[in-house]
C-alpha positions in Angstrom: 213.2 69.7 92.4 209.7 69.8 91.1 209.0 71.6 87.8 206.3 74.2 88.1 204.0 74.4 85.1 203.0 78.0 85.0 201.0 77.6 81.9 198.9 74.9 83.6 198.3 77.1 86.7 197.2 80.0 84.4 194.8 77.7 82.6 193.3 76.4 85.8 192.9 79.9 87.3 191.3 81.2 84.1 189.0 78.1 84.0 188.0 78.6 87.6 187.2 82.3 86.9 185.1 81.3 83.8 183.1 78.7 85.6 182.5 80.6 88.9 182.5 84.3 88.0 182.0 84.7 84.3 179.5 81.8 84.2 180.9 80.2 81.1 181.5 83.4 79.2 184.6 83.7 77.0 187.7 84.6 79.1 189.6 85.4 75.9 189.2 89.1 76.4 190.1 88.9 80.1 193.4 90.8 80.6 195.6 88.6 82.8 197.5 91.6 84.1 194.5 93.8 84.9 192.7 94.0 88.2 190.0 91.4 88.6 188.1 93.8 90.9 188.4 96.8 88.5 187.3 94.6 85.6 184.2 93.6 87.6 185.1 89.9 87.6 185.3 89.5 91.4 184.4 91.5 94.5 185.7 91.1 98.1 183.8 87.8 98.6 185.0 86.6 95.2 188.6 87.2 96.3 188.0 84.9 99.3 186.6 82.3 97.0 189.7 82.6 94.9 191.9 82.1 98.0 189.9 78.9 98.9 190.3 77.7 95.3 194.1 78.2 95.5 194.3 76.5 98.9 192.3 73.4 97.8 193.7 73.1 94.3 197.4 73.5 95.2 197.4 72.3 98.8 198.6 75.7 100.1 197.7 77.5 103.3 197.3 81.2 102.6 198.4 83.3 105.6 196.5 86.4 106.4 199.4 88.7 105.5 199.4 87.2 102.0 195.8 88.3 101.3 196.8 91.3 99.3 196.1 92.6 95.8 199.7 91.9 94.9 198.8 88.2 95.2 195.1 87.9 94.3 193.9 90.9 92.2 194.9 89.6 88.7 195.4 86.3 86.9 199.2 87.1 86.6 199.5 87.9 90.3 197.7 84.6 91.3 199.8 82.6 88.9 203.1 84.2 90.2 202.0 83.7 93.8 201.1 80.0 93.4 204.2 79.3 91.4 206.4 80.9 94.0 204.7 79.1 96.9 205.0 75.7 95.1 208.8 76.1 94.6 
């Protein structure tokens, strides 16, 4: 059984957000549990970009029914979703 490195997934997601949405700004004050949309980090298009990042980075195919805030609206949710799908 493959070990899932949740810390690495979190680091990769935060790095992607910094490079693509925060444009190099410090993500230190980004609350991993808060809504990325409510924090103004991403919009609807940004969520789709996040989905593509997850698919390409982790080799997953995201089904339409999985495109929910429960999976993609916070760093914590993205990390939990990816880790669960990789198990």
